[in-house]
Every structure is written in structure tokens, then in C-alpha cells.
Phi, psi and omega in degrees: 000345185295312182305313178302324180295314178301317180300316181293321179294317179298316180298319180297317179296318179296318178297318179298316178296320179294326181294326179280313187276330187306308182300321180294318182288327186263004185306310183294326184290329183251015178281137354267149177247004177205175184300149177254132180258133176240119178265132176240151191268018185224167187289161177293145175088000182263189185287344172273312187296313187297309176296326180296326180289327174292315179300318181297319179296318177298313182294327178301318180294325182283317183280340182077015177219151177299141170248115190254128178270130174240126180273126177232070185285166179107163177060029176070021175091007187265353184301316180302318179295321177296321182292339176297337183291339179246006181275151177289134184275064182240003178087357183267356176230117181239164180220144169283140177240106173272171186305322182303337178301325186282351176255359181307314183298342184258351183245344178205164180276116177230155182257024177217163185240118181302334181280341185243334191251024173226146176260110186282127186259303185195141170272134191251307189203174177231138178286149162258153180232157175194166179244126182237154173227164176301150183299332181266009178292143175290347179277115186245357181202170176295328177296318176297320182299311180294320180297318179296317180297322179292322181283339183226072186304125176077358183265337180279114182254159179216146177259149173218175177287359177152165180292145178062021169282168177303320181293316178300310183295323179293318178297321178290329174293319175301312181299320180295317178297321184275349181072038181234167176244127179246159181251113184274131176241106182278145175233175180274345181179172186284342174294326177283313184294324180291323175295326179293317180286325176295326180274000178080016182275336170230157186275337182202162177220132172256123184194175169292167190287042163296340179283347187306312180298325181286328174293316179296327180278355179081016180269334178232154177248128179270118183273325182198154168247162195244010179279184180277350176214166183295152178293136176294331182279329181230068187292345180274354182264128182286158172281171175300317182297321178291339180269005177093011180246119189278071181216142168231130181223118171231169189207085178295150176220164180199200183243143174231159172243168176297149176305136178094002177296138181308127180304328178292323177293317178301317180296319178299315179295315178304310184297320181292315182287334175294315177296321181295320182284340179277351179289141184303325184293329177290316178297324178293322180292324175293318184298332177299335180248021177060034180249165180218162177291151179217078187285134168223132174287177188301315182293318179295321180294321177297317179294322176302318180299315180298315181293318184292325178299325178293315181290323179295322177300317180296320180294314180301316180295321180297321182274354180065035185245022179285173182288000000 
């Protein structure tokens, strides 16, 4: 009877060891086994939120688990990336990274480095930007906008999603080039800022194309778009460069995981979101806001982060808005 007893004890020990080690070893192979959370840095209903919910639905079907969007607005969209510093590195918590994340080390004191302390998964899309005023505003062009600012120093105000965002810095760059002073009014996201300009509480708003439906409805007037060429959706509206302002501004964004996430898990997430972003409904949801896909694989996205941190540092120093 002794051998069977030894066998049972040995088997029990092996099972016990396997029970402890098995999940860690097999994590990547059976990922995901529960819902995946994606945090985005802007309010519900805006030009970030709406396409992300389409993307999440697509990715859910591919991964076989729900992909849940959580809105974490405020601070110019950087909260999700900051929250990655305390998230478990298991692939079940992801964050959208907009451009302001890459200027954080130069604008405030932080104890982490965006180039080193995030696991880059995939680049997804690029924002379009523009400046709008109410349809009944006497300001009908960028030339009018600058002229009004010169005639009324500090009185022409504009809303953005927050201080030290790409939109805020670009507007201050415009003001610096034109030799005028503008009054910045920060909001938590474009759903708030657009309601403010529609309600006459601010004179203008610089933002991603959450304004597009209101421009199409004749409620807002689009003064300029900020890409290197005119918008396909609004071809009659000039770019900043065509308006005499020597600026081009675009802003790619993507998804990151916490530092230390298993490379196999990262690859699984990359592959799923790549398929999700290639689906026609995601591209259609972006097009509603005059946006397009901007794919980067994990390695390319990491290099983009390194390069962008260098250019953002230079911009911050030029505008004298560093910490």
C-alpha cells in the first residue's frame, strides 16, 4: 500500500505546485478570461468617446470578453496614463494616451516617465482640430479673429479641454505669432466647451471635431482647421497656414498597458485592436468627427513617444510655459 500512498502524496504536491505556478505561466495563453477596461481621458459623448465605444464593441467580439470604456475626464486627458502607474500589469486595464501625456515631465513634477513607465500597445487614430465661433458671431475668418483680438486686448476668450493641452498651447502659439493676447477658459472636455459656446458663455472654442455636427447644422462657424491640408468634410474652410499662421497641428493617440505587462498579452491586445480599428464602422465613427486612423504597432508607437517628448519639450520652452 506504500507506493500508492507516495504516489498520491507526490501527485498532491505536484498539483499544489501547479495550482500556484500554473496561472502565472498560462496567463498569456488564456488571456483574456474576464472583461478588459479601457480608460479614456475625456467626457462621454465627445469625439474621443463615441469612436472608442465603437472600437470597444469591435474588440469585444474579437477577444471574446467585454471591453468596457471608462471616462476619466479632466487634466487635459492625462489622468488615464497617470492611473497606469498604479494599475496591475495583467492586460486588463488599458489607457488612452493623448499628446499632452508627452509634455507632462516639462509642465509639472511627476515621479514617472511616459517614455519608460508605460507599455505601448497600439496607435489608433489622429485628432483633427479646429476653431469655432457661434454662427451669429461677427467674426467670420481667422483674419477677423486676430483683428478683434488686437482691437480688444485680453477680451477675446476661447475654450479648450484644459490647461496645457495641445489645443491650449496651439492657441497661445497662434496668439504669440499674431502678437495678441487671448483669454483661455479651460473645460473638462468638448461636450462641456461646446455647450458653453453654443450658449454664448464663451466667444470661441478650439477643439477636436465634436463641433462638426453643429457646424453642419449651421449653429457654429468653423474658422480654420489645423492639419497640413483642408478637411475633406469641410473643404471650404482654410487651414491655419492658409490663414497666414505658420502652424500645423495634429495629435495621434493610442492605447497603453501598465509597465511590465507580459509581451504575449500585449501582442494579443495589439492584434485584437488592430482588427477592431480596421472594421468599417470604426472608420465611419471617426469620419463623423473628421478623423482618420493612424496605425502604429507597439514598437513604432514607443518610438513615437520618445520622439514626441523631445519636440514637446522644445515647444514648451519656446512658449515659456514650463514648470
